[in-house]
PQR file with spaces between the fields and no chain letter, atoms N, CA, C, O and H, PARSE charges and radii, in Angstrom:
ATOM       1  N    MET     1      84.832   -9.478    8.956 -0.4000 1.5000
ATOM       2  CA   MET     1      84.174   -9.647   10.232 -0.0000 2.0000
ATOM       3  C    MET     1      85.235   -9.831   11.308  0.5500 1.7000
ATOM       4  O    MET     1      86.032  -10.767   11.239 -0.5500 1.4000
ATOM       5  N    ASN     2      85.253   -8.950   12.295 -0.4000 1.5000
ATOM       6  CA   ASN     2      86.199   -9.034   13.403 -0.0000 2.0000
ATOM       7  C    ASN     2      85.568   -9.776   14.567  0.5500 1.7000
ATOM       8  O    ASN     2      84.476   -9.437   15.023 -0.5500 1.4000
ATOM       9  H    ASN     2      84.606   -8.189   12.350  0.4000 1.0000
ATOM      10  N    LEU     3      86.264  -10.778   15.032 -0.4000 1.5000
ATOM      11  CA   LEU     3      85.754  -11.586   16.132 -0.0000 2.0000
ATOM      12  C    LEU     3      86.506  -11.284   17.417  0.5500 1.7000
ATOM      13  O    LEU     3      87.618  -10.755   17.405 -0.5500 1.4000
ATOM      14  H    LEU     3      87.151  -11.054   14.662  0.4000 1.0000
ATOM      15  N    VAL     4      85.877  -11.631   18.510 -0.4000 1.5000
ATOM      16  CA   VAL     4      86.527  -11.556   19.820 -0.0000 2.0000
ATOM      17  C    VAL     4      86.661  -12.996   20.308  0.5500 1.7000
ATOM      18  O    VAL     4      85.671  -13.714   20.449 -0.5500 1.4000
ATOM      19  H    VAL     4      84.974  -12.060   18.520  0.4000 1.0000
ATOM      20  N    ARG     5      87.896  -13.400   20.560 -0.4000 1.5000
ATOM      21  CA   ARG     5      88.121  -14.751   21.086 -0.0000 2.0000
ATOM      22  C    ARG     5      88.525  -14.629   22.545  0.5500 1.7000
ATOM      23  O    ARG     5      89.370  -13.810   22.907 -0.5500 1.4000
ATOM      24  H    ARG     5      88.700  -12.817   20.445  0.4000 1.0000
ATOM      25  N    ILE     6      87.901  -15.466   23.380 -0.4000 1.5000
ATOM      26  CA   ILE     6      88.105  -15.370   24.822 -0.0000 2.0000
ATOM      27  C    ILE     6      88.438  -16.754   25.371  0.5500 1.7000
ATOM      28  O    ILE     6      87.783  -17.742   25.040 -0.5500 1.4000
ATOM      29  H    ILE     6      87.215  -16.132   23.086  0.4000 1.0000
ATOM      30  N    GLY     7      89.459  -16.806   26.211 -0.4000 1.5000
ATOM      31  CA   GLY     7      89.827  -18.050   26.879 -0.0000 2.0000
ATOM      32  C    GLY     7      89.968  -17.811   28.373  0.5500 1.7000
ATOM      33  O    GLY     7      90.474  -16.771   28.795 -0.5500 1.4000
ATOM      34  H    GLY     7      89.991  -16.003   26.481  0.4000 1.0000
ATOM      35  N    VAL     8      89.526  -18.765   29.169 -0.4000 1.5000
ATOM      36  CA   VAL     8      89.618  -18.655   30.620 -0.0000 2.0000
ATOM      37  C    VAL     8      90.328  -19.900   31.144  0.5500 1.7000
ATOM      38  O    VAL     8      89.901  -21.023   30.877 -0.5500 1.4000
ATOM      39  H    VAL     8      89.115  -19.610   28.826  0.4000 1.0000
ATOM      40  N    SER     9      91.400  -19.698   31.883 -0.4000 1.5000
ATOM      41  CA   SER     9      92.162  -20.796   32.457 -0.0000 2.0000
ATOM      42  C    SER     9      92.272  -20.582   33.963  0.5500 1.7000
ATOM      43  O    SER     9      92.716  -19.531   34.427 -0.5500 1.4000
ATOM      44  H    SER     9      91.746  -18.786   32.100  0.4000 1.0000
ATOM      45  N    VAL    10      91.862  -21.595   34.711 -0.4000 1.5000
ATOM      46  CA   VAL    10      91.958  -21.532   36.170 -0.0000 2.0000
ATOM      47  C    VAL    10      92.838  -22.699   36.601  0.5500 1.7000
ATOM      48  O    VAL    10      92.458  -23.861   36.457 -0.5500 1.4000
ATOM      49  H    VAL    10      91.502  -22.449   34.334  0.4000 1.0000
ATOM      50  N    GLY    11      94.003  -22.385   37.125 -0.4000 1.5000
ATOM      51  CA   GLY    11      94.982  -23.405   37.468 -0.0000 2.0000
ATOM      52  C    GLY    11      94.751  -24.061   38.813  0.5500 1.7000
ATOM      53  O    GLY    11      93.973  -23.585   39.640 -0.5500 1.4000
ATOM      54  H    GLY    11      94.312  -21.441   37.242  0.4000 1.0000
ATOM      55  N    LEU    12      95.449  -25.164   39.006 -0.4000 1.5000
ATOM      56  CA   LEU    12      95.369  -25.893   40.270 -0.0000 2.0000
ATOM      57  C    LEU    12      95.940  -25.088   41.432  0.5500 1.7000
ATOM      58  O    LEU    12      95.582  -25.329   42.585 -0.5500 1.4000
ATOM      59  H    LEU    12      96.081  -25.550   38.334  0.4000 1.0000
ATOM      60  N    LYS    13      96.819  -24.141   41.144 -0.4000 1.5000
ATOM      61  CA   LYS    13      97.374  -23.317   42.215 -0.0000 2.0000
ATOM      62  C    LYS    13      96.310  -22.399   42.810  0.5500 1.7000
ATOM      63  O    LYS    13      96.429  -21.976   43.960 -0.5500 1.4000
ATOM      64  H    LYS    13      97.111  -23.946   40.207  0.4000 1.0000
ATOM      65  N    PHE    14      95.274  -22.091   42.035 -0.4000 1.5000
ATOM      66  CA   PHE    14      94.175  -21.282   42.562 -0.0000 2.0000
ATOM      67  C    PHE    14      93.395  -22.088   43.593  0.5500 1.7000
ATOM      68  O    PHE    14      93.163  -21.628   44.711 -0.5500 1.4000
ATOM      69  H    PHE    14      95.178  -22.434   41.101  0.4000 1.0000
ATOM      70  N    SER    15      92.994  -23.292   43.206 -0.4000 1.5000
ATOM      71  CA   SER    15      92.258  -24.165   44.109 -0.0000 2.0000
ATOM      72  C    SER    15      92.396  -25.593   43.623  0.5500 1.7000
ATOM      73  O    SER    15      92.380  -25.851   42.419 -0.5500 1.4000
ATOM      74  H    SER    15      93.182  -23.666   42.298  0.4000 1.0000
ATOM      75  N    ARG    16      92.528  -26.510   44.546 -0.4000 1.5000
ATOM      76  CA   ARG    16      92.609  -27.924   44.183 -0.0000 2.0000
ATOM      77  C    ARG    16      91.218  -28.492   43.901  0.5500 1.7000
ATOM      78  O    ARG    16      91.094  -29.583   43.345 -0.5500 1.4000
ATOM      79  H    ARG    16      92.541  -26.301   45.524  0.4000 1.0000
ATOM      80  N    LYS    17      90.182  -27.763   44.279 -0.4000 1.5000
ATOM      81  CA   LYS    17      88.806  -28.250   44.110 -0.0000 2.0000
ATOM      82  C    LYS    17      88.263  -27.866   42.739  0.5500 1.7000
ATOM      83  O    LYS    17      88.243  -26.690   42.376 -0.5500 1.4000
ATOM      84  H    LYS    17      90.283  -26.876   44.732  0.4000 1.0000
ATOM      85  N    ALA    18      87.823  -28.865   41.981 -0.4000 1.5000
ATOM      86  CA   ALA    18      87.285  -28.631   40.647 -0.0000 2.0000
ATOM      87  C    ALA    18      86.017  -27.777   40.703  0.5500 1.7000
ATOM      88  O    ALA    18      85.764  -26.979   39.800 -0.5500 1.4000
ATOM      89  H    ALA    18      87.839  -29.821   42.276  0.4000 1.0000
ATOM      90  N    VAL    19      85.232  -27.940   41.747 -0.4000 1.5000
ATOM      91  CA   VAL    19      83.992  -27.174   41.887 -0.0000 2.0000
ATOM      92  C    VAL    19      84.296  -25.669   41.929  0.5500 1.7000
ATOM      93  O    VAL    19      83.613  -24.870   41.289 -0.5500 1.4000
ATOM      94  H    VAL    19      85.437  -28.588   42.481  0.4000 1.0000
ATOM      95  N    THR    20      85.310  -25.308   42.677 -0.4000 1.5000
ATOM      96  CA   THR    20      85.694  -23.895   42.808 -0.0000 2.0000
ATOM      97  C    THR    20      86.235  -23.360   41.490  0.5500 1.7000
ATOM      98  O    THR    20      85.877  -22.261   41.067 -0.5500 1.4000
ATOM      99  H    THR    20      85.864  -25.957   43.197  0.4000 1.0000
ATOM     100  N    ARG    21      87.101  -24.138   40.840 -0.4000 1.5000
ATOM     101  CA   ARG    21      87.670  -23.694   39.558 -0.0000 2.0000
ATOM     102  C    ARG    21      86.585  -23.531   38.505  0.5500 1.7000
ATOM     103  O    ARG    21      86.595  -22.563   37.745 -0.5500 1.4000
ATOM     104  H    ARG    21      87.392  -25.031   41.183  0.4000 1.0000
ATOM     105  N    ASN    22      85.646  -24.478   38.455 -0.4000 1.5000
ATOM     106  CA   ASN    22      84.568  -24.408   37.466 -0.0000 2.0000
ATOM     107  C    ASN    22      83.627  -23.237   37.733  0.5500 1.7000
ATOM     108  O    ASN    22      83.107  -22.633   36.794 -0.5500 1.4000
ATOM     109  H    ASN    22      85.638  -25.265   39.072  0.4000 1.0000
ATOM     110  N    ARG    23      83.403  -22.912   39.011 -0.4000 1.5000
ATOM     111  CA   ARG    23      82.542  -21.768   39.342 -0.0000 2.0000
ATOM     112  C    ARG    23      83.155  -20.472   38.818  0.5500 1.7000
ATOM     113  O    ARG    23      82.449  -19.629   38.264 -0.5500 1.4000
ATOM     114  H    ARG    23      83.824  -23.402   39.773  0.4000 1.0000
ATOM     115  N    ILE    24      84.465  -20.314   38.990 -0.4000 1.5000
ATOM     116  CA   ILE    24      85.152  -19.118   38.501 -0.0000 2.0000
ATOM     117  C    ILE    24      85.045  -19.046   36.970  0.5500 1.7000
ATOM     118  O    ILE    24      84.803  -17.975   36.413 -0.5500 1.4000
ATOM     119  H    ILE    24      85.038  -21.000   39.440  0.4000 1.0000
ATOM     120  N    LYS    25      85.222  -20.170   36.308 -0.4000 1.5000
ATOM     121  CA   LYS    25      85.113  -20.189   34.841 -0.0000 2.0000
ATOM     122  C    LYS    25      83.702  -19.817   34.391  0.5500 1.7000
ATOM     123  O    LYS    25      83.531  -19.039   33.452 -0.5500 1.4000
ATOM     124  H    LYS    25      85.419  -21.039   36.760  0.4000 1.0000
ATOM     125  N    ARG    26      82.690  -20.373   35.063 -0.4000 1.5000
ATOM     126  CA   ARG    26      81.293  -20.068   34.718 -0.0000 2.0000
ATOM     127  C    ARG    26      80.986  -18.593   34.898  0.5500 1.7000
ATOM     128  O    ARG    26      80.356  -17.979   34.037 -0.5500 1.4000
ATOM     129  H    ARG    26      82.829  -21.004   35.826  0.4000 1.0000
ATOM     130  N    GLN    27      81.429  -18.017   36.015 -0.4000 1.5000
ATOM     131  CA   GLN    27      81.157  -16.610   36.285 -0.0000 2.0000
ATOM     132  C    GLN    27      81.893  -15.718   35.283  0.5500 1.7000
ATOM     133  O    GLN    27      81.367  -14.685   34.869 -0.5500 1.4000
ATOM     134  H    GLN    27      81.941  -18.516   36.714  0.4000 1.0000
ATOM     135  N    SER    28      83.089  -16.109   34.899 -0.4000 1.5000
ATOM     136  CA   SER    28      83.849  -15.334   33.915 -0.0000 2.0000
ATOM     137  C    SER    28      83.153  -15.365   32.562  0.5500 1.7000
ATOM     138  O    SER    28      83.010  -14.333   31.906 -0.5500 1.4000
ATOM     139  H    SER    28      83.516  -16.948   35.235  0.4000 1.0000
ATOM     140  N    ARG    29      82.722  -16.550   32.146 -0.4000 1.5000
ATOM     141  CA   ARG    29      82.011  -16.670   30.864 -0.0000 2.0000
ATOM     142  C    ARG    29      80.717  -15.868   30.874  0.5500 1.7000
ATOM     143  O    ARG    29      80.363  -15.248   29.871 -0.5500 1.4000
ATOM     144  H    ARG    29      82.839  -17.388   32.678  0.4000 1.0000
ATOM     145  N    ALA    30      80.008  -15.875   32.001 -0.4000 1.5000
ATOM     146  CA   ALA    30      78.765  -15.112   32.102 -0.0000 2.0000
ATOM     147  C    ALA    30      79.036  -13.624   31.933  0.5500 1.7000
ATOM     148  O    ALA    30      78.266  -12.925   31.274 -0.5500 1.4000
ATOM     149  H    ALA    30      80.296  -16.378   32.816  0.4000 1.0000
ATOM     150  N    PHE    31      80.129  -13.130   32.525 -0.4000 1.5000
ATOM     151  CA   PHE    31      80.493  -11.719   32.361 -0.0000 2.0000
ATOM     152  C    PHE    31      80.711  -11.399   30.886  0.5500 1.7000
ATOM     153  O    PHE    31      80.207  -10.392   30.388 -0.5500 1.4000
ATOM     154  H    PHE    31      80.755  -13.697   33.060  0.4000 1.0000
ATOM     155  N    PHE    32      81.454  -12.243   30.193 -0.4000 1.5000
ATOM     156  CA   PHE    32      81.745  -11.981   28.783 -0.0000 2.0000
ATOM     157  C    PHE    32      80.487  -12.068   27.919  0.5500 1.7000
ATOM     158  O    PHE    32      80.335  -11.292   26.975 -0.5500 1.4000
ATOM     159  H    PHE    32      81.864  -13.060   30.598  0.4000 1.0000
ATOM     160  N    CYS    33      79.593  -12.992   28.224 -0.4000 1.5000
ATOM     161  CA   CYS    33      78.338  -13.086   27.465 -0.0000 2.0000
ATOM     162  C    CYS    33      77.496  -11.821   27.620  0.5500 1.7000
ATOM     163  O    CYS    33      76.902  -11.348   26.652 -0.5500 1.4000
ATOM     164  H    CYS    33      79.716  -13.623   28.991  0.4000 1.0000
ATOM     165  N    GLN    34      77.444  -11.275   28.829 -0.4000 1.5000
ATOM     166  CA   GLN    34      76.645  -10.082   29.087 -0.0000 2.0000
ATOM     167  C    GLN    34      77.266   -8.825   28.496  0.5500 1.7000
ATOM     168  O    GLN    34      76.544   -7.886   28.164 -0.5500 1.4000
ATOM     169  H    GLN    34      77.927  -11.660   29.616  0.4000 1.0000
ATOM     170  N    ASN    35      78.580   -8.785   28.358 -0.4000 1.5000
ATOM     171  CA   ASN    35      79.273   -7.572   27.935 -0.0000 2.0000
ATOM     172  C    ASN    35      79.962   -7.700   26.584  0.5500 1.7000
ATOM     173  O    ASN    35      80.815   -6.875   26.255 -0.5500 1.4000
ATOM     174  H    ASN    35      79.167   -9.548   28.627  0.4000 1.0000
ATOM     175  N    LEU    36      79.620   -8.700   25.802 -0.4000 1.5000
ATOM     176  CA   LEU    36      80.296   -8.950   24.536 -0.0000 2.0000
ATOM     177  C    LEU    36      80.161   -7.781   23.564  0.5500 1.7000
ATOM     178  O    LEU    36      81.092   -7.496   22.812 -0.5500 1.4000
ATOM     179  H    LEU    36      78.927   -9.370   26.069  0.4000 1.0000
ATOM     180  N    ALA    37      79.032   -7.112   23.570 -0.4000 1.5000
ATOM     181  CA   ALA    37      78.824   -5.977   22.662 -0.0000 2.0000
ATOM     182  C    ALA    37      79.715   -4.789   23.014  0.5500 1.7000
ATOM     183  O    ALA    37      80.021   -3.971   22.146 -0.5500 1.4000
ATOM     184  H    ALA    37      78.275   -7.343   24.181  0.4000 1.0000
ATOM     185  N    LYS    38      80.131   -4.685   24.267 -0.4000 1.5000
ATOM     186  CA   LYS    38      80.951   -3.558   24.708 -0.0000 2.0000
ATOM     187  C    LYS    38      82.446   -3.769   24.447  0.5500 1.7000
ATOM     188  O    LYS    38      83.220   -2.812   24.464 -0.5500 1.4000
ATOM     189  H    LYS    38      79.882   -5.350   24.972  0.4000 1.0000
ATOM     190  N    ILE    39      82.853   -5.025   24.207 -0.4000 1.5000
ATOM     191  CA   ILE    39      84.272   -5.338   24.043 -0.0000 2.0000
ATOM     192  C    ILE    39      84.719   -4.961   22.640  0.5500 1.7000
ATOM     193  O    ILE    39      84.016   -5.217   21.662 -0.5500 1.4000
ATOM     194  H    ILE    39      82.224   -5.802   24.194  0.4000 1.0000
ATOM     195  N    VAL    40      85.898   -4.348   22.551 -0.4000 1.5000
ATOM     196  CA   VAL    40      86.473   -3.939   21.268 -0.0000 2.0000
ATOM     197  C    VAL    40      86.623   -5.168   20.388  0.5500 1.7000
ATOM     198  O    VAL    40      87.110   -6.201   20.848 -0.5500 1.4000
ATOM     199  H    VAL    40      86.469   -4.140   23.345  0.4000 1.0000
ATOM     200  N    SER    41      86.210   -5.073   19.126 -0.4000 1.5000
ATOM     201  CA   SER    41      86.259   -6.235   18.243 -0.0000 2.0000
ATOM     202  C    SER    41      87.672   -6.476   17.722  0.5500 1.7000
ATOM     203  O    SER    41      88.494   -5.562   17.652 -0.5500 1.4000
ATOM     204  H    SER    41      85.814   -4.235   18.753  0.4000 1.0000
ATOM     205  N    GLY    42      87.930   -7.725   17.358 -0.4000 1.5000
ATOM     206  CA   GLY    42      89.207   -8.102   16.785 -0.0000 2.0000
ATOM     207  C    GLY    42      90.310   -8.353   17.796  0.5500 1.7000
ATOM     208  O    GLY    42      91.490   -8.273   17.453 -0.5500 1.4000
ATOM     209  H    GLY    42      87.262   -8.468   17.414  0.4000 1.0000
ATOM     210  N    VAL    43      89.952   -8.654   19.033 -0.4000 1.5000
ATOM     211  CA   VAL    43      90.977   -8.911   20.053 -0.0000 2.0000
ATOM     212  C    VAL    43      90.852  -10.341   20.569  0.5500 1.7000
ATOM     213  O    VAL    43      89.781  -10.947   20.520 -0.5500 1.4000
ATOM     214  H    VAL    43      88.994   -8.719   19.312  0.4000 1.0000
ATOM     215  N    ASP    44      91.951  -10.854   21.055 -0.4000 1.5000
ATOM     216  CA   ASP    44      91.981  -12.144   21.732 -0.0000 2.0000
ATOM     217  C    ASP    44      92.251  -11.866   23.206  0.5500 1.7000
ATOM     218  O    ASP    44      93.211  -11.172   23.541 -0.5500 1.4000
ATOM     219  H    ASP    44      92.821  -10.362   21.094  0.4000 1.0000
ATOM     220  N    ILE    45      91.421  -12.397   24.079 -0.4000 1.5000
ATOM     221  CA   ILE    45      91.555  -12.157   25.514 -0.0000 2.0000
ATOM     222  C    ILE    45      91.748  -13.500   26.205  0.5500 1.7000
ATOM     223  O    ILE    45      90.950  -14.421   26.028 -0.5500 1.4000
ATOM     224  H    ILE    45      90.641  -12.961   23.807  0.4000 1.0000
ATOM     225  N    ILE    46      92.808  -13.601   26.989 -0.4000 1.5000
ATOM     226  CA   ILE    46      93.059  -14.800   27.772 -0.0000 2.0000
ATOM     227  C    ILE    46      93.095  -14.394   29.240  0.5500 1.7000
ATOM     228  O    ILE    46      93.883  -13.532   29.629 -0.5500 1.4000
ATOM     229  H    ILE    46      93.455  -12.853   27.133  0.4000 1.0000
ATOM     230  N    ILE    47      92.258  -15.002   30.042 -0.4000 1.5000
ATOM     231  CA   ILE    47      92.212  -14.755   31.478 -0.0000 2.0000
ATOM     232  C    ILE    47      92.834  -15.967   32.159  0.5500 1.7000
ATOM     233  O    ILE    47      92.336  -17.084   32.025 -0.5500 1.4000
ATOM     234  H    ILE    47      91.618  -15.703   29.727  0.4000 1.0000
ATOM     235  N    ILE    48      93.912  -15.747   32.881 -0.4000 1.5000
ATOM     236  CA   ILE    48      94.570  -16.815   33.621 -0.0000 2.0000
ATOM     237  C    ILE    48      94.418  -16.503   35.104  0.5500 1.7000
ATOM     238  O    ILE    48      94.976  -15.529   35.612 -0.5500 1.4000
ATOM     239  H    ILE    48      94.317  -14.839   32.990  0.4000 1.0000
ATOM     240  N    VAL    49      93.667  -17.332   35.774 -0.4000 1.5000
ATOM     241  CA   VAL    49      93.393  -17.127   37.195 -0.0000 2.0000
ATOM     242  C    VAL    49      94.430  -17.902   37.988  0.5500 1.7000
ATOM     243  O    VAL    49      94.587  -19.112   37.826 -0.5500 1.4000
ATOM     244  H    VAL    49      93.215  -18.122   35.362  0.4000 1.0000
ATOM     245  N    GLY    50      95.132  -17.183   38.845 -0.4000 1.5000
ATOM     246  CA   GLY    50      96.183  -17.808   39.638 -0.0000 2.0000
ATOM     247  C    GLY    50      95.959  -17.646   41.121  0.5500 1.7000
ATOM     248  O    GLY    50      94.844  -17.398   41.580 -0.5500 1.4000
ATOM     249  H    GLY    50      95.005  -16.200   38.977  0.4000 1.0000
ATOM     250  N    LYS    51      97.023  -17.789   41.847 -0.4000 1.5000
ATOM     251  CA   LYS    51      96.997  -17.810   43.300 -0.0000 2.0000
ATOM     252  C    LYS    51      96.453  -16.530   43.935  0.5500 1.7000
ATOM     253  O    LYS    51      95.747  -16.607   44.940 -0.5500 1.4000
ATOM     254  H    LYS    51      97.928  -17.990   41.474  0.4000 1.0000
ATOM     255  N    GLY    52      96.757  -15.366   43.385 -0.4000 1.5000
ATOM     256  CA   GLY    52      96.387  -14.108   44.009 -0.0000 2.0000
ATOM     257  C    GLY    52      94.949  -13.674   43.783  0.5500 1.7000
ATOM     258  O    GLY    52      94.536  -12.651   44.329 -0.5500 1.4000
ATOM     259  H    GLY    52      97.331  -15.302   42.569  0.4000 1.0000
ATOM     260  N    TRP    53      94.185  -14.396   43.015 -0.4000 1.5000
ATOM     261  CA   TRP    53      92.806  -14.022   42.696 -0.0000 2.0000
ATOM     262  C    TRP    53      91.946  -14.211   43.935  0.5500 1.7000
ATOM     263  O    TRP    53      92.029  -15.245   44.597 -0.5500 1.4000
ATOM     264  H    TRP    53      94.521  -15.228   42.571  0.4000 1.0000
ATOM     265  N    ASP    54      91.115  -13.213   44.254 -0.4000 1.5000
ATOM     266  CA   ASP    54      90.247  -13.288   45.424 -0.0000 2.0000
ATOM     267  C    ASP    54      89.037  -14.148   45.100  0.5500 1.7000
ATOM     268  O    ASP    54      88.244  -13.807   44.223 -0.5500 1.4000
ATOM     269  H    ASP    54      91.047  -12.373   43.715  0.4000 1.0000
ATOM     270  N    GLU    55      88.897  -15.244   45.796 -0.4000 1.5000
ATOM     271  CA   GLU    55      87.843  -16.219   45.528 -0.0000 2.0000
ATOM     272  C    GLU    55      86.452  -15.689   45.858  0.5500 1.7000
ATOM     273  O    GLU    55      85.465  -16.127   45.266 -0.5500 1.4000
ATOM     274  H    GLU    55      89.541  -15.521   46.509  0.4000 1.0000
ATOM     275  N    LYS    56      86.367  -14.748   46.800 -0.4000 1.5000
ATOM     276  CA   LYS    56      85.073  -14.268   47.268 -0.0000 2.0000
ATOM     277  C    LYS    56      84.491  -13.157   46.400  0.5500 1.7000
ATOM     278  O    LYS    56      83.300  -12.858   46.495 -0.5500 1.4000
ATOM     279  H    LYS    56      87.169  -14.393   47.281  0.4000 1.0000
ATOM     280  N    VAL    57      85.320  -12.543   45.554 -0.4000 1.5000
ATOM     281  CA   VAL    57      84.850  -11.463   44.689 -0.0000 2.0000
ATOM     282  C    VAL    57      84.389  -12.058   43.367  0.5500 1.7000
ATOM     283  O    VAL    57      85.032  -12.960   42.829 -0.5500 1.4000
ATOM     284  H    VAL    57      86.287  -12.786   45.477  0.4000 1.0000
ATOM     285  N    ASN    58      83.286  -11.558   42.848 -0.4000 1.5000
ATOM     286  CA   ASN    58      82.789  -12.007   41.557 -0.0000 2.0000
ATOM     287  C    ASN    58      83.829  -11.700   40.484  0.5500 1.7000
ATOM     288  O    ASN    58      84.266  -10.554   40.376 -0.5500 1.4000
ATOM     289  H    ASN    58      82.764  -10.825   43.285  0.4000 1.0000
ATOM     290  N    PRO    59      84.238  -12.689   39.686 -0.5600 1.5000
ATOM     291  CA   PRO    59      85.259  -12.457   38.662  0.2800 2.0000
ATOM     292  C    PRO    59      84.872  -11.374   37.662  0.5500 1.7000
ATOM     293  O    PRO    59      85.746  -10.709   37.107 -0.5500 1.4000
ATOM     294  N    GLY    60      83.591  -11.191   37.427 -0.4000 1.5000
ATOM     295  CA   GLY    60      83.143  -10.166   36.482 -0.0000 2.0000
ATOM     296  C    GLY    60      83.586   -8.777   36.885  0.5500 1.7000
ATOM     297  O    GLY    60      83.909   -7.953   36.029 -0.5500 1.4000
ATOM     298  H    GLY    60      82.881  -11.731   37.878  0.4000 1.0000
ATOM     299  N    VAL    61      83.605   -8.511   38.170 -0.4000 1.5000
ATOM     300  CA   VAL    61      84.017   -7.197   38.675 -0.0000 2.0000
ATOM     301  C    VAL    61      85.497   -6.965   38.370  0.5500 1.7000
ATOM     302  O    VAL    61      85.878   -5.916   37.851 -0.5500 1.4000
ATOM     303  H    VAL    61      83.343   -9.181   38.865  0.4000 1.0000
ATOM     304  N    GLU    62      86.321   -7.953   38.699 -0.4000 1.5000
ATOM     305  CA   GLU    62      87.762   -7.808   38.478 -0.0000 2.0000
ATOM     306  C    GLU    62      88.099   -7.783   36.990  0.5500 1.7000
ATOM     307  O    GLU    62      88.938   -6.992   36.557 -0.5500 1.4000
ATOM     308  H    GLU    62      86.012   -8.806   39.120  0.4000 1.0000
ATOM     309  N    ILE    63      87.458   -8.636   36.213 -0.4000 1.5000
ATOM     310  CA   ILE    63      87.719   -8.665   34.766 -0.0000 2.0000
ATOM     311  C    ILE    63      87.296   -7.349   34.137  0.5500 1.7000
ATOM     312  O    ILE    63      88.001   -6.819   33.278 -0.5500 1.4000
ATOM     313  H    ILE    63      86.776   -9.278   36.564  0.4000 1.0000
ATOM     314  N    GLY    64      86.156   -6.815   34.552 -0.4000 1.5000
ATOM     315  CA   GLY    64      85.695   -5.531   34.030 -0.0000 2.0000
ATOM     316  C    GLY    64      86.681   -4.415   34.310  0.5500 1.7000
ATOM     317  O    GLY    64      86.936   -3.578   33.444 -0.5500 1.4000
ATOM     318  H    GLY    64      85.584   -7.245   35.249  0.4000 1.0000
ATOM     319  N    GLN    65      87.237   -4.394   35.510 -0.4000 1.5000
ATOM     320  CA   GLN    65      88.229   -3.373   35.862 -0.0000 2.0000
ATOM     321  C    GLN    65      89.480   -3.513   35.006  0.5500 1.7000
ATOM     322  O    GLN    65      90.024   -2.513   34.538 -0.5500 1.4000
ATOM     323  H    GLN    65      87.030   -5.074   36.214  0.4000 1.0000
ATOM     324  N    ILE    66      89.938   -4.734   34.798 -0.4000 1.5000
ATOM     325  CA   ILE    66      91.139   -4.972   34.002 -0.0000 2.0000
ATOM     326  C    ILE    66      90.907   -4.550   32.555  0.5500 1.7000
ATOM     327  O    ILE    66      91.769   -3.910   31.953 -0.5500 1.4000
ATOM     328  H    ILE    66      89.496   -5.546   35.179  0.4000 1.0000
ATOM     329  N    LEU    67      89.760   -4.898   31.993 -0.4000 1.5000
ATOM     330  CA   LEU    67      89.466   -4.550   30.594 -0.0000 2.0000
ATOM     331  C    LEU    67      89.322   -3.030   30.420  0.5500 1.7000
ATOM     332  O    LEU    67      89.776   -2.481   29.415 -0.5500 1.4000
ATOM     333  H    LEU    67      89.059   -5.418   32.481  0.4000 1.0000
ATOM     334  N    ARG    68      88.701   -2.353   31.379 -0.4000 1.5000
ATOM     335  CA   ARG    68      88.583   -0.896   31.305 -0.0000 2.0000
ATOM     336  C    ARG    68      89.956   -0.233   31.382  0.5500 1.7000
ATOM     337  O    ARG    68      90.247    0.706   30.641 -0.5500 1.4000
ATOM     338  H    ARG    68      88.333   -2.798   32.195  0.4000 1.0000
ATOM     339  N    LYS    69      90.774   -0.724   32.269 -0.4000 1.5000
ATOM     340  CA   LYS    69      92.126   -0.172   32.454 -0.0000 2.0000
ATOM     341  C    LYS    69      92.949   -0.279   31.164  0.5500 1.7000
ATOM     342  O    LYS    69      93.753    0.605   30.866 -0.5500 1.4000
ATOM     343  H    LYS    69      90.538   -1.487   32.871  0.4000 1.0000
ATOM     344  N    ASN    70      92.752   -1.342   30.412 -0.4000 1.5000
ATOM     345  CA   ASN    70      93.509   -1.579   29.181 -0.0000 2.0000
ATOM     346  C    ASN    70      92.795   -1.078   27.926  0.5500 1.7000
ATOM     347  O    ASN    70      93.288   -1.272   26.815 -0.5500 1.4000
ATOM     348  H    ASN    70      92.099   -2.059   30.654  0.4000 1.0000
ATOM     349  N    GLY    71      91.642   -0.437   28.092 -0.4000 1.5000
ATOM     350  CA   GLY    71      90.934    0.138   26.955 -0.0000 2.0000
ATOM     351  C    GLY    71      90.264   -0.882   26.044  0.5500 1.7000
ATOM     352  O    GLY    71      90.108   -0.624   24.851 -0.5500 1.4000
ATOM     353  H    GLY    71      91.241   -0.279   28.994  0.4000 1.0000
ATOM     354  N    LEU    72      89.866   -2.025   26.573 -0.4000 1.5000
ATOM     355  CA   LEU    72      89.250   -3.052   25.764 -0.0000 2.0000
ATOM     356  C    LEU    72      87.725   -3.061   25.835  0.5500 1.7000
ATOM     357  O    LEU    72      87.072   -3.841   25.142 -0.5500 1.4000
ATOM     358  H    LEU    72      89.993   -2.235   27.542  0.4000 1.0000
ATOM     359  N    ILE    73      87.157   -2.189   26.678 -0.4000 1.5000
ATOM     360  CA   ILE    73      85.707   -2.058   26.756 -0.0000 2.0000
ATOM     361  C    ILE    73      85.312   -0.682   26.262  0.5500 1.7000
ATOM     362  O    ILE    73      85.835    0.335   26.717 -0.5500 1.4000
ATOM     363  H    ILE    73      87.687   -1.555   27.241  0.4000 1.0000
ATOM     364  N    LYS    74      84.373   -0.667   25.316 -0.4000 1.5000
ATOM     365  CA   LYS    74      83.826    0.610   24.835 -0.0000 2.0000
ATOM     366  C    LYS    74      82.817    1.108   25.853  0.5500 1.7000
ATOM     367  O    LYS    74      81.961    0.349   26.307 -0.5500 1.4000
ATOM     368  H    LYS    74      83.948   -1.494   24.946  0.4000 1.0000
ATOM     369  N    GLU    75      82.911    2.354   26.205 -0.4000 1.5000
ATOM     370  CA   GLU    75      81.976    2.928   27.189 -0.0000 2.0000
ATOM     371  C    GLU    75      80.813    3.585   26.493  0.5500 1.7000
ATOM     372  O    GLU    75      79.923    4.123   27.151 -0.5500 1.4000
ATOM     373  H    GLU    75      83.606    2.971   25.836  0.4000 1.0000
């Protein structure tokens, strides 16, 4: 059985406010829950959100683009 392990880390450099960091983590987890069947099995994915991440864009959009670019989402 091949599993997909996912970790999301949002640092203090992104935002000093815990509410903002937790919102990004929640939205990221929601993206992975909705698209788990499409992700290639047997991979470990770590998302580290830093200073350059756009706070106003839904993280699911950016994560989806990154995963497609790297071939980790089955179409």
